C-alpha positions as CSV (number, residue, x, y, z in Angstrom):
1,M,-27.8,5.1,-52.4
2,L,-28.7,3.0,-49.5
3,I,-26.3,0.1,-50.3
4,R,-23.3,2.4,-50.3
5,S,-24.3,3.9,-47.0
6,A,-24.8,0.4,-45.4
7,R,-21.3,-0.6,-46.5
8,R,-19.8,2.4,-44.9
9,L,-21.7,1.9,-41.7
10,S,-20.8,-1.8,-41.4
11,G,-17.1,-0.9,-41.3
12,L,-17.8,1.9,-38.8
13,G,-18.9,-0.4,-36.0
14,L,-15.6,-2.3,-36.2
15,I,-13.5,0.9,-36.4
16,L,-15.3,2.3,-33.3
17,A,-15.0,-0.9,-31.3
18,A,-11.3,-1.2,-32.0
19,S,-10.5,2.4,-31.2
20,A,-12.4,2.2,-28.0
21,L,-10.4,-0.6,-26.6
22,T,-7.2,1.5,-26.0
23,A,-7.7,2.5,-22.4
24,S,-5.9,3.5,-19.2
25,S,-6.7,5.9,-16.5
26,V,-5.6,8.7,-14.2
27,E,-6.4,10.1,-10.7
28,P,-8.1,13.3,-9.4
29,T,-7.9,14.3,-5.7
30,I,-7.8,17.5,-3.6
31,A,-5.2,18.2,-0.9
32,L,-6.5,18.4,2.7
33,G,-3.3,19.1,4.6
34,H,-1.0,16.3,3.6
35,R,-3.9,14.0,3.0
36,L,-6.1,13.9,0.0
37,A,-9.8,13.6,-0.5
38,P,-11.6,12.2,-3.6
39,A,-12.4,15.1,-6.0
40,Q,-15.6,13.9,-7.5
41,A,-17.3,17.0,-6.0
42,V,-15.5,19.2,-8.5
43,R,-16.5,17.3,-11.6
44,P,-17.2,19.0,-14.9
45,A,-20.5,19.3,-16.6
46,A,-22.0,15.9,-17.3
47,R,-22.3,16.2,-21.1
48,A,-21.3,18.2,-24.1
49,A,-23.6,20.8,-25.6
50,R,-26.2,19.3,-27.9
51,P,-26.4,20.6,-31.5
52,G,-28.7,23.3,-32.6
53,K,-31.4,22.3,-35.1
54,S,-31.6,25.2,-37.5
55,G,-32.3,24.5,-41.2
56,L,-33.8,21.0,-40.9
57,C,-34.8,19.4,-44.2
58,T,-38.5,19.4,-45.1
59,T,-38.4,17.6,-48.5
60,N,-36.6,14.7,-50.0
61,G,-33.3,15.4,-51.7
62,S,-31.8,14.0,-54.9
63,G,-31.9,10.2,-54.7
64,G,-33.6,10.4,-51.2
65,V,-36.2,7.7,-50.5
66,T,-38.8,7.2,-47.8
67,P,-40.4,3.9,-48.7
68,G,-42.3,3.4,-45.4
69,G,-43.6,5.1,-42.3
70,S,-45.3,8.5,-42.0
71,G,-44.1,12.0,-42.4
72,N,-40.5,11.1,-42.9
73,V,-38.0,13.2,-44.9
74,A,-34.9,12.0,-46.7
75,G,-33.5,15.4,-47.5
76,G,-29.9,14.4,-48.1
77,T,-28.5,13.2,-51.5
78,D,-28.9,9.5,-51.7
79,S,-30.3,9.4,-48.2
80,G,-33.2,7.3,-46.9
81,V,-35.8,6.8,-44.1
82,L,-37.0,3.2,-44.3
83,S,-39.9,3.3,-41.9
84,G,-41.4,4.7,-38.7
85,G,-42.0,8.4,-38.2
86,S,-45.1,10.3,-37.2
87,V,-46.5,13.8,-37.6
88,S,-47.3,13.9,-33.8
89,V,-45.7,16.1,-31.3
90,A,-42.2,15.3,-29.8
91,P,-40.8,13.0,-28.7
92,A,-42.7,11.3,-31.5
93,G,-42.5,12.8,-34.9
94,P,-41.1,12.3,-38.4
95,N,-37.6,10.9,-39.0
96,R,-35.3,13.2,-41.0
97,A,-32.2,12.1,-42.9
98,C,-30.9,15.5,-44.0
99,D,-27.3,14.8,-45.3
100,L,-25.5,12.8,-48.0
101,D,-26.0,9.0,-47.7
102,A,-27.7,9.3,-44.3
103,V,-30.0,6.5,-43.4
104,I,-32.7,6.1,-40.7
105,G,-34.1,2.6,-40.3
106,G,-37.2,3.3,-38.2
107,G,-38.5,4.7,-34.9
108,T,-39.8,8.2,-34.5
109,G,-38.4,11.7,-34.1
110,N,-34.9,10.6,-35.2
111,L,-32.7,13.2,-37.0
112,I,-29.5,13.1,-39.0
113,F,-28.6,16.6,-40.2
114,K,-25.8,19.1,-40.8
115,D,-25.6,21.5,-37.9
116,R,-25.2,24.9,-39.7
117,V,-24.2,26.6,-36.4
118,D,-21.2,24.3,-36.0
119,S,-20.7,23.8,-39.8
120,A,-20.8,20.1,-39.0
121,K,-21.6,17.5,-41.7
122,A,-23.6,14.3,-41.1
123,E,-22.7,12.3,-44.2
124,S,-23.1,8.5,-44.3
125,S,-24.6,8.4,-40.8
126,F,-27.1,5.9,-39.6
127,I,-29.9,5.6,-37.0
128,A,-31.4,2.2,-36.8
129,A,-34.4,2.8,-34.6
130,G,-35.5,4.5,-31.3
131,I,-37.1,7.8,-30.4
132,G,-35.7,11.3,-30.6
133,N,-32.1,10.3,-31.5
134,T,-29.8,12.8,-33.2
135,I,-26.7,12.6,-35.3
136,A,-24.8,15.8,-36.4
137,A,-21.6,14.1,-37.5
138,S,-20.2,12.1,-40.4
139,L,-20.3,8.3,-40.2
140,G,-22.1,8.4,-36.9
141,F,-24.3,5.6,-35.6
142,V,-27.2,5.2,-33.2
143,G,-28.6,1.8,-32.8
144,S,-31.7,2.4,-30.7
145,G,-32.9,4.0,-27.5
146,A,-34.1,7.5,-26.9
147,D,-32.7,11.0,-27.0
148,N,-29.2,9.8,-27.8
149,V,-26.9,12.3,-29.6
150,V,-23.8,11.9,-31.8
151,T,-21.9,15.0,-32.7
152,G,-18.4,13.6,-33.2
153,D,-17.4,12.0,-36.5
154,Y,-17.4,8.2,-36.4
155,G,-19.2,8.4,-33.1
156,F,-21.4,5.5,-31.9
157,V,-24.3,5.0,-29.5
158,G,-25.6,1.5,-29.3
159,T,-28.7,2.0,-27.2
160,G,-30.0,3.5,-24.0
161,G,-31.2,7.0,-23.3
162,D,-30.0,10.5,-23.1
163,N,-26.4,9.6,-24.1
164,T,-24.1,12.0,-26.0
165,V,-21.0,11.2,-28.0
166,S,-19.1,14.4,-29.1
167,G,-15.6,13.0,-29.4
168,E,-14.4,11.7,-32.8
169,G,-14.4,8.0,-33.1
170,S,-15.9,7.5,-29.6
171,F,-18.4,5.0,-28.4
172,I,-21.3,4.6,-25.9
173,G,-22.7,1.1,-25.7
174,G,-25.8,1.7,-23.7
175,G,-27.0,2.9,-20.4
176,G,-28.3,6.4,-19.7
177,S,-27.2,10.0,-19.4
178,S,-23.6,9.3,-20.3
179,S,-21.3,11.6,-22.2
180,V,-18.1,10.9,-24.2
181,S,-16.3,14.0,-25.5
182,G,-12.8,12.6,-25.7
183,T,-11.4,11.3,-29.0
184,A,-11.5,7.6,-29.6
185,S,-12.9,7.0,-26.1
186,F,-15.4,4.5,-24.8
187,A,-18.3,4.2,-22.3
188,G,-19.7,0.7,-22.3
189,A,-22.9,0.8,-20.2
190,G,-24.2,2.1,-16.9
191,S,-25.3,5.6,-16.3
192,N,-24.0,9.2,-15.9
193,A,-20.6,8.3,-17.2
194,N,-18.4,11.2,-18.4
195,V,-15.3,10.5,-20.5
196,S,-13.6,13.7,-21.6
197,G,-10.1,12.2,-22.0
198,D,-8.8,11.0,-25.3
199,D,-8.4,7.2,-25.8
200,S,-10.0,6.6,-22.5
201,F,-12.5,4.1,-21.1
202,V,-15.4,3.6,-18.7
203,G,-16.8,0.1,-18.7
204,S,-20.0,0.4,-16.7
205,G,-21.4,1.5,-13.4
206,D,-22.8,4.8,-12.3
207,T,-21.4,8.3,-12.3
208,N,-17.9,7.4,-13.2
209,F,-15.6,10.0,-14.7
210,V,-12.5,9.9,-16.9
211,T,-11.0,13.4,-17.6
212,S,-7.5,12.5,-18.6
213,N,-6.1,10.9,-21.7
214,Y,-5.4,7.1,-22.0
215,S,-7.3,6.4,-18.8
216,F,-9.6,3.8,-17.5
217,V,-12.6,3.2,-15.1
218,G,-13.8,-0.4,-15.1
219,S,-17.0,-0.2,-13.1
220,G,-18.4,0.8,-9.8
221,S,-19.9,4.2,-8.9
222,G,-18.6,7.7,-8.2
223,N,-15.1,6.8,-9.4
224,T,-12.9,9.4,-11.1
225,V,-9.7,9.2,-13.1
226,G,-7.9,12.3,-14.2
227,N,-7.1,16.0,-13.5
228,F,-10.1,18.2,-14.2
229,S,-8.0,21.2,-15.1
230,N,-5.7,19.6,-17.6
231,K,-6.5,16.4,-19.6
232,K,-2.8,15.8,-20.2
233,A,-2.1,15.7,-16.5
234,G,-2.7,12.5,-14.7
235,Q,-2.6,10.3,-17.8
236,Y,-2.5,6.5,-18.1
237,G,-4.3,6.0,-14.8
238,A,-6.9,3.5,-13.8
239,V,-9.7,2.8,-11.3
240,V,-10.9,-0.8,-11.8
241,G,-14.0,-0.5,-9.6
242,G,-15.4,0.3,-6.2
243,Q,-17.1,3.4,-5.0
244,G,-15.9,7.0,-4.7
245,N,-12.3,6.2,-5.7
246,A,-10.1,8.7,-7.5
247,A,-6.8,8.5,-9.4
248,S,-5.1,11.7,-10.6
249,G,-1.4,10.9,-10.9
250,D,0.3,9.7,-14.1
251,Y,0.1,5.9,-14.3
252,G,-1.8,5.9,-11.0
253,F,-3.9,2.9,-10.0
254,V,-6.8,2.2,-7.7
255,G,-8.0,-1.4,-7.8
256,G,-11.3,-1.1,-5.8
257,G,-12.7,-0.5,-2.4
258,K,-14.3,2.8,-1.3
259,N,-13.2,6.4,-1.0
260,N,-9.5,5.7,-1.9
261,A,-7.4,8.4,-3.5
262,E,-4.2,8.3,-5.5
263,S,-2.6,11.5,-6.6
264,A,1.1,11.0,-7.5
265,A,2.8,9.3,-10.5
266,Y,3.0,5.5,-10.3
267,G,1.1,5.4,-7.1
268,V,-1.1,2.3,-6.2
269,V,-4.0,1.7,-3.9
270,A,-5.1,-1.9,-4.4
271,G,-8.3,-1.6,-2.3
272,G,-9.6,-1.0,1.2
273,N,-11.4,2.1,2.5
274,G,-10.3,5.7,2.9
275,N,-6.7,5.1,1.9
276,V,-4.6,7.9,0.3
277,V,-1.4,7.6,-1.8
278,S,0.2,11.0,-2.4
279,G,3.9,9.9,-2.8
280,R,5.4,9.1,-6.2
281,G,5.7,5.3,-6.6
282,A,4.0,4.7,-3.2
283,A,1.7,1.8,-2.5
284,I,-1.2,0.8,-0.2
285,P,-2.4,-2.8,-0.7
286,G,-5.6,-2.4,1.3
287,G,-6.8,-1.8,4.9
288,S,-8.4,1.4,6.0
289,G,-7.4,5.0,6.8
290,N,-3.8,4.6,5.6
291,L,-1.6,7.3,4.1
292,A,1.5,6.8,1.9
293,A,2.8,10.3,1.5
294,G,6.5,9.6,1.0
295,N,8.0,8.7,-2.4
296,D,8.3,4.9,-2.8
297,S,6.7,4.4,0.6
298,F,4.3,1.7,1.7
299,A,1.5,1.7,4.2
300,A,-0.9,-1.0,5.1
301,G,-3.2,-2.3,7.9
302,T,-5.2,0.3,9.8
303,R,-4.3,4.0,10.2
304,S,-0.7,3.6,9.1
305,E,1.1,6.7,7.9
306,A,4.3,6.5,5.8
307,A,5.3,10.1,5.8
308,G,8.9,9.9,4.6
309,D,10.4,8.6,1.4
310,G,11.1,4.9,1.4
311,D,9.1,4.3,4.6
312,F,7.4,1.0,5.4
313,V,4.6,1.2,7.9
314,W,2.1,-1.6,8.9
315,S,-0.3,-1.3,11.8
316,D,-2.7,-3.9,13.2
317,D,-6.4,-3.5,13.9
318,A,-6.1,-3.2,17.7
319,G,-9.1,-1.3,19.0
320,G,-8.4,2.2,20.2
321,A,-4.8,2.1,19.0
322,K,-2.9,5.3,18.2
323,Q,-2.1,6.1,14.6
324,L,1.3,4.6,13.7
325,S,3.3,7.3,11.8
326,S,6.9,7.3,10.6
327,A,9.2,10.1,11.8
328,A,12.0,10.0,9.3
329,P,12.7,8.7,5.7
330,N,13.5,5.0,5.1
331,Q,12.0,3.7,8.4
332,F,10.5,0.3,8.9
333,L,7.6,0.4,11.5
334,V,5.3,-2.4,12.5
335,R,2.7,-2.6,15.2
336,S,1.5,-6.1,16.0
337,S,-0.2,-6.1,19.5
338,G,-0.7,-9.8,19.3
339,G,3.0,-10.5,19.0
340,V,5.5,-11.1,16.1
341,T,7.1,-14.2,14.8
342,F,9.7,-14.6,12.0
343,Y,10.4,-18.0,10.6
344,T,13.5,-18.8,8.7
345,D,12.7,-22.3,7.4
346,A,9.9,-23.9,5.4
347,A,8.9,-26.2,8.2
348,L,8.3,-23.3,10.6
349,A,10.8,-24.8,13.0
350,T,13.3,-22.0,13.4
351,G,12.9,-18.3,14.0
352,V,12.4,-15.6,16.6
353,T,9.3,-14.4,18.5
354,L,8.4,-11.1,20.1
355,A,5.6,-11.8,22.5
356,A,2.5,-9.7,22.8
357,G,3.4,-6.7,25.0
358,G,7.0,-7.9,25.2
359,G,10.2,-6.0,24.7
360,S,12.8,-8.6,23.6
361,W,13.2,-11.3,21.0
362,A,13.0,-15.0,22.0
363,S,15.0,-17.4,19.8
364,L,13.8,-21.0,19.3
365,S,15.8,-23.2,21.6
366,D,13.8,-26.5,21.8
367,R,16.1,-29.5,22.3
368,A,13.9,-31.6,20.0
369,L,14.8,-29.3,17.1
370,K,18.6,-29.4,17.7
371,T,21.3,-31.8,16.5
372,A,25.0,-32.5,17.1
373,I,24.7,-31.5,20.7
374,S,28.0,-31.6,22.7
375,P,28.9,-30.4,26.2
376,L,31.1,-27.4,26.7
377,D,34.2,-27.0,28.9
378,G,33.3,-23.8,30.8
379,E,36.8,-23.2,32.1
380,R,38.2,-23.5,28.6
381,M,35.6,-21.0,27.4
382,L,36.4,-18.7,30.3
383,A,40.1,-18.8,29.4
384,K,39.3,-17.9,25.8
385,L,37.0,-15.1,26.9
386,A,39.6,-13.7,29.2
387,T,42.0,-13.3,26.2
388,L,39.3,-12.0,23.8
389,P,40.1,-8.4,22.7
390,L,37.3,-6.0,23.7
391,S,37.0,-2.5,22.4
392,E,34.9,0.6,22.5
393,W,33.8,1.6,18.9
394,S,31.2,3.2,16.6
395,Y,29.5,1.9,13.5
396,K,30.5,4.1,10.5
397,S,26.9,4.6,9.6
398,E,25.6,5.5,13.0
399,G,27.0,9.0,13.5
400,G,29.3,8.6,16.6
401,V,27.1,6.5,18.8
402,R,29.5,4.4,21.0
403,H,29.4,0.7,21.7
404,V,31.5,-1.9,23.5
405,G,32.3,-5.5,22.6
406,P,34.5,-7.8,20.5
407,M,35.1,-7.8,16.8
408,A,33.4,-10.6,14.9
409,Q,36.7,-11.8,13.4
410,D,38.2,-12.2,17.0
411,F,35.0,-13.9,18.3
412,F,34.9,-16.4,15.4
413,A,38.7,-17.1,15.8
414,A,38.3,-17.8,19.5
415,F,35.1,-19.8,19.6
416,G,34.4,-20.9,16.0
417,V,30.6,-20.5,16.2
418,G,28.1,-18.6,14.0
419,E,27.5,-18.2,10.3
420,D,30.8,-16.4,9.5
421,D,33.5,-14.1,10.8
422,R,31.5,-10.9,10.1
423,H,28.6,-11.4,12.5
424,I,27.9,-12.3,16.1
425,T,24.5,-13.7,16.9
426,A,22.9,-13.1,20.3
427,V,22.5,-16.8,20.9
428,D,26.2,-17.4,20.5
429,A,27.2,-14.4,22.6
430,D,24.8,-15.5,25.3
431,G,26.0,-19.1,25.1
432,V,29.7,-18.1,25.4
433,S,28.8,-15.9,28.4
434,L,26.8,-18.6,30.1
435,A,29.5,-21.2,29.6
436,A,32.2,-18.8,30.9
437,I,30.1,-18.1,33.9
438,Q,29.8,-21.8,34.6
439,G,33.6,-22.2,34.3
440,L,34.1,-19.2,36.6
441,Y,31.8,-20.8,39.1
442,R,33.8,-24.1,39.1
443,V,37.1,-22.3,39.4
444,E,35.8,-20.2,42.3
445,R,34.5,-23.4,44.0
446,R,37.9,-25.1,43.8
447,E,39.7,-22.0,45.0
448,N,37.2,-21.5,47.8
449,A,37.6,-25.1,48.9
450,A,41.4,-24.7,48.9
451,L,41.1,-21.5,50.9
452,R,38.7,-23.1,53.4
453,K,41.1,-26.1,53.9
454,A,44.1,-23.7,54.4
455,L,42.0,-21.7,56.8
456,G,41.2,-24.8,58.8
457,L,44.8,-25.6,59.2
458,V,45.6,-22.1,60.3
459,T,42.7,-22.3,62.8
460,R,43.9,-25.6,64.3
461,A,47.5,-24.1,64.7
462,Q,46.1,-21.0,66.3
463,N,44.0,-23.2,68.7
464,E,47.1,-25.2,69.7
465,Q,49.1,-22.0,70.2
466,R,46.3,-20.7,72.4
467,R,46.3,-23.9,74.5
468,A,50.1,-23.8,74.9
469,L,50.0,-20.1,75.9
470,A,47.3,-20.9,78.5
471,A,49.5,-23.6,80.0
472,R,52.4,-21.2,80.2
473,H,50.2,-18.7,81.9
474,A,49.2,-21.3,84.4
475,D,52.8,-22.2,85.1
476,I,53.7,-18.6,85.6
477,A,50.8,-18.1,88.0
478,S,52.0,-21.2,90.0
479,L,55.5,-19.9,90.1
480,E,54.3,-16.5,91.2
481,K,52.3,-18.1,94.0
482,R,55.4,-20.1,95.2
483,L,57.5,-16.9,95.1
484,D,54.9,-15.2,97.2
485,A,55.1,-18.1,99.8
486,L,58.9,-18.0,99.9
487,A,58.8,-14.3,100.3
488,A,56.5,-14.6,103.3
489,E,58.7,-17.3,104.9
490,V,61.8,-15.2,104.5
491,A,60.0,-12.3,106.1
492,S,59.0,-14.5,109.1
493,L,62.6,-15.7,109.6
494,R,64.0,-12.2,109.7
495,S,61.4,-11.2,112.2
496,A,62.3,-14.1,114.5
497,S,66.1,-13.3,114.4
498,R,65.5,-9.8,115.7
499,V,63.7,-11.0,118.7
500,R,66.6,-13.1,119.8
């Protein structure tokens, strides 16, 4: 009864289309040291085994009809072959509908039959047209094309060539040489697709594979989702497109690009080339040659390696640069050979800059961007700094490393600058130091002037003392000369008195 068969088949297309839309995807990769390489080279056989063709019908069955065509056989009860067929050699040949309510619309060499080897039934199946198409399953459908095979119940092949659906409720829209063996899975178009995971999806492209359940490949070529050894491992993964990408961790994701690999649960590679995520929950947004091996790590740019858990590594595209690799968990590493700037307002007016090749931060200090400017009393700042408590101390989190300096609370109480009393900014510490240095300079100048003045007075007194002393020395010399003359006169008088 052809009408009953047609009704069954009209519902079949909707059932198959709905069941095929539940999709996700998973990742397959092979470890090379701590890196991973896409695992497409270890892919499974491209298609399920085709059914044997023993016991084909040769005469019409009860209620079977062959109203048109040549050499056709409606061997199943209430089956029919409407047209087409030929007695020629394959691929042309008669159409055969060999099971209950099976229908073939036209074409040549098409076959709907019960595979006695597999004990499969082919009830209520339908081949619309084409050449050499085969259904060995109940409620199967082939629209057209050549050498397409359906062996899974409720399976569907729209068109194309050499496609095989062996999974129950699965679908191939078109293309060529594709195989769907997973239950309720989907291959839309393209060529050489292989979907062996249940509830999985390949949209289009060439040589895309899904081997895990609830998995997804959108398009592209040479992409793989799943774990080849276990279809329940690496589930819910996805590769959206690109070339040579692989996702094999549960809930893993590769957006696109080329030769990217994701192998740990919840990992993400958005795109790029040659990137590898092997840490749970790790991410690479793009770039090339990056590795995120630590759990919840992040790598981006060019040749960045986030090896530890919680690491963030970003490296620029400087020619000939060394690979930037983290050395411990929870590190933040960035290489930016052109310099770094952090802005802290929407107008890009405030922030800090680390110049290319530089080793210290420069804070914005443009007068045009400042307000409420007032002069400082350096001597007052010096007096406050002189009484500021200074200590030697360690941060509780730093493991005994020693530092020197004030406490933020004391600094804020003394100078009243900064955001709060728990932090000291470098610009405030530098400003206090510079103001105190200026104050010290002024104090020293005053003291030096006073000392020079006092020294001048002392010098004048010393000079006067020297002149007085010189005068006394001259007086003494004159007296000594007079004494010498008197002594000579006395000696002369004595000599004269002796002569008398």
